[in-house]
N, C-alpha and C positions, 0 to 999 in steps of 0.2 A: 590579642588574638584577630585575625585577619578576617573579614567578612567575605563571603562569596557573593559576588554581584552577578546579575542578569539583567538582560533588557526587559523591561515591563512597558504598558502603555499606561500612562497616567491620565486619571479622570477627575472631573470636578468632584468634591465632596458631597454626594447627593446618594440619595438611597436607592440600591440596586438589588434585584433578586440575584443572589450569588448561588452557584452551583460550584462541588468541589472540582477542581480543575488541578491538574499537574503540569506546570510547566508552560501553559498554554497563553498566547497572547491574543484577546479577542475584543474588539471595541466597536462601538457606533460613531463612525466619523460625525454624524449630526449632533451628537452630544458631548463629546469628548473634547479635549483641547488638542490643538494642531501641533503636538511636539511629542518626540521620542527621547526618553531619558533613561539614563540608568538609575537604578534604585536598588540598595542592599535588600537582601531575602527578608530580612526583620520585617520589611514592609508589604510584604506579598498580600496580607490580609487585606490591603486596600484595594485590591484589583476588583474591577467589574466585569462581569460578563454579560454579554447580548445574546441571545439565541438566533438561529437562522434557521431557514426554511428546511424541513426534513430531518432536522436533530433531534434526538431525544435526550432528555437529561441524562446525566453519568448515573445517578443515583436510581433511575429505572431501569436503565440496562443492567445492572447488578442483580435486580431483583427478579429476572427472567430465570425460568427454569433451566437449570443445567441439564436435567435430564433430555429437553428437547435438543439440546445440542450433541447429544451422545457422550455427554462428559458427567461423570459421577461427582457428587459432593456429600459429605457426611449428614450435614444439616443445612437447611437454608434460612432456619428461624434463629439459630444462634449466632451473634455477631462476633463472638470471641473464640479462640482456640480452646477446646476442652483439655488438651493435653500442652502443656504450656512448653514442652521441650520441642515441640515443633514450631515454635515461634522463630522467626529469624534472629540469628546473633548479631550483635553488633559489629560492624567491620573495624578493624584496627589497621594502623597505618601499613604494617607488613602487609596484611591481606590485601590491600589495595594495589599494591606492587606485584605480589607474587601471583595475582589472578589475572592480571593482564595478559591478554593472548592466550589464556588458558580457557577453552572451550569445551573440555570435556563435560562439565555439569550443565552446559546451557541446554534447555528445552525448547525446541521450536516447533510451532505448530503450522500445518499446511493443510489445505483443500485436497482432497483424494485419498489415494490408499499409494502403499509403499511402491515405488518405481515411478512415481508422478513425477513431471519436469519441476515441480515446486520443491519436491523434495531434493532433487539434484542441485537445486539452486541454493537451498538452506546448507547443504553438506558442501557447496563450493565457498559459500562464507564462513562456515565453522565447520571444518572437516571432521571433528571430532563430537560434534554435538548429537543430541538424541532428538530425532524428529518424531512429532507426534502427528497421526494423520486425524482429519476431521471429515464430517460429511459436507459441510458446506463453508463458503468463506465466511460467513457470520459466527460460525462455531469457532474457526481459526482466532476470531478478533476476541470473542469472548472468554475463550481459553487464558488469553493473555490478561484480560481486565478482571479476571476471577483468580489471578495467581497460580492457574495450573500449569502453565509454562512461562518461560521468560520472554520468548519473542516470537513473531508471526511473520510469516514470508508471505507476499502477496505478488503474483503477477501483474502488472500495470499497463505493459504494451507490448507488442511484437512489430518488428519490421515490416511482416507482411500484411499481415491481420489487423494492425493498427492498435487504438488504445481499447482497453477492456473497461467500457463505461459504468458499468456495475460498481467495480471496484473504486473508481473515482467516489460514487456515491456514497461507499461504505468508508472512505477516510473522511468525510465529512461527518457522517452519522454517529462514528466512535471517536473515542477520547485517546487515540494512540498516537504515536510520535514516530515521524521516520527516522532512521538511524543509520541506515544504509542502502546502498542500491548496488544489484548484481545483475550484470549483463552475462547471459548465458546462450551460447552459440547452440542451435537447435540441431540435432542429429536424429532425424526420423529415419527408423529401422523398420526394414520389413521383416516380421517374426513369424514363425512357425513350430510347430512340434517337432521334437526331435527325429531326425532322417528324412524330413520333407524337403524337397527340392522346390526351388521357386516357381517351377513350370506347373507344378501341382497345386498350387493356391488358386481358387477359382473366386472367393470372396473376401474382403478384409474387413476387419473393424476398427474403428479408432473415433476419438473425438471429431466433431464435423470441422473444426478450424485445421486439424492435422490432415484430414482427408482433402481439404480444399487447398492444403499447401504442396499437396504431392498429386495433383491431378494429371499433369502430363506423365508421371511415370507408372501411374495405374491403368490410363489408358493404353500405354504400350504393350504394357502386360496383359491387357483384356481383363481388368480384376474389378468385381462388381464392390460396391463401397456400401458398407453399412455403419451406421453412426452408433457410437457407444457413448457412456458417461464422461469418460475421459480415457486418455491413452493408457495408462495401467490398468484401469479395469478392463479394457479390450484385451491386454495381455493374460490378465488374470482368467478371463472366460475363455480364451483359446486354449490356454493350458489346461483348464478345468474340463472342457469338452474333449480335448484329444484328436479332433477332426483333422484329418491330413490335407482337407481342400480350405480349409479356413485359417486365415492370417490374421496378424495385428499389426499396426503401425504404432511403435512405442519406442523408449528410449533404450540404450544399451544396458543401463542399470535393471530396466523391468524385463529383460529377456535373462538377466542373470538372476534375478530375484525367483521368476516363475518358470525357470526351466526351459526357456525357449532357445531355439535355433535362431541364429540371425543370418536371415537369406540374404538381404541386401543391407547398406549402411548408405545415410546422406540420400536418401530418394526424394527430399523435397526439390521441389521445382527451381526455388531459389537459393543458391550456394550461401549466400550471406544473409541467412535466418537467423536473428538474434531475438530473443525476449528479454524485455527489463523487467526485475523483479524488485520489490522494496521489502526490506526488514523493519518491522515495526516492533515498538516496545512501549511501555508505561511511561517511562522516563526520558525526557530528550537529551541529545548528548550533548556536550559543552561545546559550542563552536571554538575553532580556532582558526589560525592564518599560515598553519605550517605546511599546510598543504592545498591543494584546489578543493574547493567546497561547494556544494551546490544546496540551496535554499528552495523549497516548495512551498508554495501560499495558494490560498483560494480568499476571493474576494468578489463583492458586489458592487456594481456603481451606480451612482446618482443619475436621474435622468438630465439630457443634456445632450447638446449638438457636439461631436468630435469628443467625447467623453473618453470613449475607449483609446483613441489616440493619445490623448492627454496622459492618460493612466499608465501606459506603456512608454511613454516618451520620459517618465520619471527615472527609468532605467537606461535609456539611451543616453541620455544628459549625464550620466556618471560613468558611461562606459562600462555598463555592467551587461552581459550577452544574456538574452532569454535563450533557453534550449528547448521549451516546450510550452504552448499555450493551449489549453483545451476549455471548451466553454460548454456548460450543462445547464439546460432550463431548471428554474427553481421549480421543484414538484410542488409545493402547496400554492406557489403563487406563480403559474407558468406564464400569465398575459399581464401586461402593464398598458394602462389605458393612458393615451396622451391627448389633451385636450388642446385648442387653438386653432383647428381646419374650420375651412368654410363650409364643408359639408358634416360636421360633427366631429365625433372622437375616434381615434385611431388607436388599434390594439397591435402589440407586439411582444415576442417572448422576451421575459426577464430573465438573465441570464447568471450564472455562477459562473467565474473564469478561474482556471487552475493554471497556475504559472510555476515554470521551474528556472531559475535565474542563478548564474555562475558567479557566487559570491558567498563569503561566509557572514553570518550575521554579527561575527567579531570585528568586520569590516565596517569602517564608517560609511563607507558609500552605500553599503545595503541598508544601514540604519536610516540614513538620510532619504533613501530612496523610499522607503517605507513611510516614513513621516510625510513625504510629499504625497505620497498616494492618499493618505487619508484626506486630502482635500477633495477628492473626487468619488472616494468610497464610501458606501454605506456600511459595510462588513468586511474586515480582514482576519483572516484566521493564519497563523504559520503552521504547516504540517509538519516542519521538519528541516532541519539543517546538517548536513551530513557529508562525509568525504565523496569526491566523484569516484567513480569505479573506472579507473584509467586503463589504457589498453597496453597491455605489456607485451 
């Protein structure tokens, strides 16, 4: 019988605190051996885990009340299913092949209400999926962790507005894996109640970022801007009010859901406006080399001159392209004290670095690059290895 193998980081046989992880590779570079090996899944119990700033143990996350998330659960104190027929059925060889590409049973959580751009991104990735709206991004993560849905969709950056920093923090805080990315072109539409003309609109509701992306168009129309929770909520509010002088900036899907007329399309100032979304799941996908892949990691660095340059050089030395780098201060330890100056100690921010590089973890170049990175990093976590969303 063939054993399924996957990459893990091997550490010395010392006692460490273990928390239940699924397919994560975390390590402390100061305390672990400087090598990356392949080991059979039967040795997974030997993995050690190092906590990092701002993280919450997985077991604590699952104890949060689902009522706070707007999600219901029959009981929180019972750790098993009362109805055994509700337990997942074992997969067969036939089901593995028949389910490939079949997204009719996939449930995907997203932040917002029906008609949100996040829902559109989920439907682009899985056209036949069932979308599950959530009040907050945290609720979308928790829905996956509590097995209420299969995946979650998360906006991570926009070509105009830049990175969504809060969601970078959530990637580290929660124990989900990136399994796919979706590039969604933004089509901001001016919506109004049926029968209204564009000249009748005096004020418009939408998410602050959507309003900022349509400043020139709204100024030309002389329309007052009012912030709303999100674009879909703005469309719902306009539909409920029935006011002829109030419009919304939202998607075509929101117009169809809430029965609004599209008065103008693509009113964003930048025609090439794209939002990048991430699809998250409980289990990581198996990396391959049959198509272009991207790997996302987060790490912190030891103190020393030129250490960031050395960390990035491990990818350049192996001709691995970096497509994204984002730095976030460590929330619970924002300042690092450096001794040795003539006038006392110096303080500066201590950062976490989020990096996307264009290589699969099945590629030996990527494995060697991360092994080399251990020499400079005090913490590394692989957030996901997934196929790149290619332009077609």
